[in-house]
C-alpha positions in Angstrom: 13.4 -49.0 -11.6 13.0 -47.1 -14.9 16.0 -46.6 -17.1 15.3 -42.9 -17.5 18.7 -41.1 -17.4 19.3 -39.1 -14.3 18.7 -35.4 -14.8 17.5 -33.9 -11.5 20.3 -34.6 -9.1 19.1 -34.0 -5.6 21.5 -33.6 -2.7 20.0 -33.7 0.9 21.7 -33.4 4.2 20.6 -32.4 7.7 21.8 -29.9 10.3 25.4 -30.8 11.4 25.7 -33.8 9.0 28.1 -32.2 6.6 25.9 -29.6 5.0 28.6 -26.9 4.6 31.0 -29.5 3.1 28.4 -30.8 0.6 27.3 -27.3 -0.3 30.8 -26.4 -1.3 31.5 -29.6 -3.1 28.3 -29.6 -5.2 28.4 -25.9 -6.0 31.9 -26.4 -7.4 31.0 -29.6 -9.2 28.1 -27.6 -10.8 30.5 -24.8 -11.9 33.1 -27.2 -13.2 30.6 -29.3 -15.3 28.2 -26.5 -16.2 25.3 -27.9 -14.3 23.1 -25.3 -12.6 23.0 -25.5 -8.8 19.6 -24.7 -7.5 19.0 -24.7 -3.7 15.3 -25.2 -3.0 14.7 -24.3 0.7 10.9 -24.9 0.5 9.9 -28.2 -1.1 6.8 -26.5 -2.5 9.0 -24.5 -4.8 10.3 -27.5 -6.7 8.7 -26.1 -9.8 11.8 -23.8 -9.9 13.7 -26.8 -11.3 14.5 -26.4 -15.0 12.4 -28.5 -17.3 15.3 -29.5 -19.4 19.0 -30.3 -18.8 20.8 -31.6 -15.7 20.4 -29.7 -12.5 21.7 -30.1 -9.0 18.9 -29.5 -6.5 19.9 -29.0 -2.9 17.9 -29.0 0.3 19.8 -28.9 3.6 17.0 -30.5 5.6 16.6 -33.3 3.0 13.1 -32.2 2.3 12.0 -32.7 -1.3 8.6 -32.5 -2.8 6.9 -36.0 -2.8 6.4 -35.6 -6.6 10.1 -35.7 -7.1 10.4 -39.2 -5.6 7.9 -40.3 -8.3 9.9 -38.7 -11.1 12.0 -41.3 -13.0 14.7 -38.8 -14.0 15.4 -37.7 -10.4 18.1 -39.2 -8.2 18.9 -38.5 -4.6 22.1 -38.4 -2.5 21.1 -38.4 1.2 23.6 -37.9 4.1 22.9 -38.7 7.8 25.1 -38.8 10.8 25.1 -40.5 14.2 22.4 -38.4 16.0 24.4 -38.4 19.2 27.3 -36.7 17.5 24.8 -34.4 15.8 23.6 -33.4 19.3 27.1 -32.6 20.5 28.1 -30.7 17.4 24.8 -28.8 17.3 25.0 -27.7 21.0 28.6 -26.5 20.5 27.8 -24.6 17.3 24.6 -23.1 18.6 26.5 -21.7 21.6 29.1 -20.0 19.5 27.5 -19.2 16.1 27.8 -15.5 15.2 24.8 -13.3 14.8 24.6 -13.6 11.0 24.2 -17.4 11.3 21.1 -19.4 12.0 18.5 -16.6 12.6 16.5 -18.8 15.0 19.3 -18.6 17.5 19.1 -14.8 17.9 15.3 -14.2 18.3 14.0 -13.4 21.8 11.6 -16.0 23.1 8.9 -15.5 25.6 9.2 -19.1 26.8 12.8 -18.5 27.6 12.1 -15.4 29.6 13.0 -13.0 26.8 16.3 -14.7 26.1 17.3 -16.0 22.7 18.1 -19.7 22.1 21.8 -18.9 22.2 21.6 -16.7 25.3 19.7 -19.4 27.1 22.1 -22.1 26.0 25.0 -20.0 27.2 23.4 -19.3 30.6 23.0 -23.0 31.5 25.5 -24.0 34.2 26.7 -27.5 32.9 27.4 -29.4 29.8 24.5 -31.8 30.6 22.1 -28.9 30.9 23.2 -27.6 27.5 22.8 -31.0 25.9 19.4 -31.5 27.6 18.1 -28.2 26.2 19.5 -28.9 22.7 18.0 -32.4 22.8 14.5 -31.0 23.2 14.9 -28.2 20.7 16.8 -28.2 17.3 18.1 -31.7 17.8 14.5 -33.1 17.9 13.7 -31.3 14.7 16.8 -32.6 13.0 16.2 -36.2 14.0 12.6 -35.9 12.9 13.8 -34.9 9.4 16.2 -37.9 9.4 13.4 -40.3 10.2 11.1 -38.8 7.6 13.3 -39.8 4.8 12.1 -42.7 2.5 14.9 -45.1 3.2 15.3 -47.9 0.6 13.9 -45.8 -2.2 15.3 -47.2 -5.5 16.5 -43.8 -6.8 18.2 -42.7 -3.5 21.8 -43.2 -2.5 21.9 -43.2 1.3 25.2 -42.7 2.9 26.5 -41.7 6.4 28.7 -38.7 7.2 31.0 -41.2 8.9 31.4 -43.1 5.7 32.2 -40.0 3.7 34.7 -38.9 6.3 36.5 -42.2 5.9 36.3 -42.1 2.1 39.9 -41.2 1.6 40.1 -42.9 -1.8 36.8 -41.3 -2.9 35.3 -44.7 -3.8 32.0 -44.1 -2.1 31.6 -40.7 -3.5 32.5 -42.0 -7.0 29.7 -44.6 -6.6 27.3 -41.8 -5.8 28.4 -39.9 -8.8 27.9 -42.9 -11.0 24.5 -43.4 -9.5 23.8 -39.8 -10.6 24.8 -40.8 -14.2 28.2 -39.1 -14.3 30.5 -40.5 -17.0 34.1 -41.4 -16.3 35.7 -37.9 -17.0 33.0 -36.2 -15.0 33.6 -38.6 -12.1 37.3 -37.8 -12.1 36.6 -34.0 -12.0 34.1 -34.4 -9.2 36.3 -36.7 -7.1 39.0 -34.1 -7.1 36.6 -31.5 -5.9 35.3 -33.8 -3.2 38.9 -34.5 -2.0 39.8 -30.8 -2.2 37.1 -29.9 0.3 37.5 -33.0 2.6 39.2 -32.7 6.0 41.4 -35.6 5.0 42.2 -33.9 1.7 42.9 -30.3 0.7 40.5 -28.6 3.1 42.0 -26.1 5.5 40.4 -23.7 8.0 43.1 -21.2 7.2 42.8 -18.2 4.9 45.6 -17.5 2.4 47.2 -15.1 4.9 47.3 -17.8 7.6 44.5 -16.4 9.7 41.6 -18.6 10.8 38.5 -18.7 8.8 36.0 -18.4 11.7 33.0 -19.1 9.6 34.3 -22.5 8.5 35.7 -23.3 11.9 32.3 -22.7 13.4 30.7 -25.1 11.1 33.3 -27.9 11.1 32.7 -28.9 14.6 34.8 -31.5 16.3 33.3 -34.9 16.7 35.6 -37.9 17.1 34.6 -41.4 16.2 31.7 -42.1 18.6 32.5 -38.8 20.3 29.4 -39.1 22.4 31.3 -41.7 24.5 33.6 -39.1 25.7 31.0 -36.3 26.2 27.8 -38.0 27.3 27.3 -38.6 31.0 25.4 -41.8 32.0 22.4 -39.6 32.9 22.3 -37.9 29.5 22.8 -41.3 27.8 19.9 -42.7 29.7 17.7 -39.7 28.8 18.7 -39.9 25.2 18.0 -43.6 25.1 14.6 -43.1 26.5 13.7 -40.4 24.0 15.6 -41.4 20.9 16.9 -44.9 21.3 14.4 -46.3 18.9 15.6 -43.8 16.3 19.2 -45.0 16.7 18.1 -48.5 15.9 16.0 -47.4 12.9 18.9 -45.4 11.5 21.3 -48.3 11.8 23.6 -46.8 14.5 22.6 -49.3 17.2 21.0 -52.7 17.4 19.4 -52.0 20.8 17.8 -48.9 22.0 19.6 -48.9 25.4 22.5 -51.3 25.5 24.9 -48.7 24.1 24.5 -46.7 27.4 26.7 -49.4 29.0 29.7 -48.0 27.1 29.5 -44.7 29.0 32.3 -44.5 31.5 31.6 -42.7 34.8 32.7 -39.0 34.6 34.7 -37.4 37.3 33.0 -34.3 38.6 35.0 -31.3 37.6 34.2 -27.6 37.2 32.9 -26.8 33.7 33.6 -23.6 31.8 30.8 -21.2 30.8 31.0 -22.7 27.2 30.5 -26.4 26.7 33.8 -28.3 26.6 34.6 -29.3 23.0 35.0 -33.0 22.1 38.3 -34.3 20.7 39.4 -33.5 17.1 37.5 -35.1 14.3 38.5 -38.6 13.3 37.2 -41.3 11.0 34.0 -42.9 12.1 31.7 -45.8 11.3 30.6 -47.2 8.0 27.5 -47.1 5.9 23.8 -47.5 6.6 22.6 -50.8 8.1 
């Protein structure tokens, strides 16, 4: 790997893998250290990146122009999450997200009988039906993005959402900062910002007047350690294994495409509310990439 100093600091996440968290963290780091923060939603617009000086380049689908991966002065931080918990978090969020969020949720679709994505999701009678619909829609797109990433790239720092959620001492985040070429004083400043916005640190979903920040609360969806164990039925687990089991193995979350289904406990049939039951509060989850 070339010794060119890092200048283009790329931060990539995926839907429901800590995007809002990372956006807040890296915007504030940029402000604190006078590093421009440039979201590039379309990889083809990578020419917007300044030709000189450090810059934080963000893409919330982890989609960067191929040319950037061949640029010696570019470094990448890439965050993924257990896809099964992404599915749970996504279905919950898409059912409740307000009209100003995620425009694709609120467009009428002919294939859904004129309903929007959100309206159709809300109309489904059971949690399994909701997960099944989500699985074939936004979840499939998100998982495809995760799989498209060039894992093992020498200028990329791959980390899981679960690892960051357990990084109470900020050691993993500090390693990412050093990978980005931050010096010791900059690492200290950035670590404090990371801790400030972490659920285990200074983050709060309350406004200064004590009211709930609904926008934040909508994005920070519950998802306990291996929350899918409490939410997935055996039928959904089997369907997920058949469709995406190989992806779980490739991403390092399982060693076998189907064996994990045996961890699913039989669910007692109980009436379900109109909105999908939320999983337990967020806890600390598994470690880094395999």
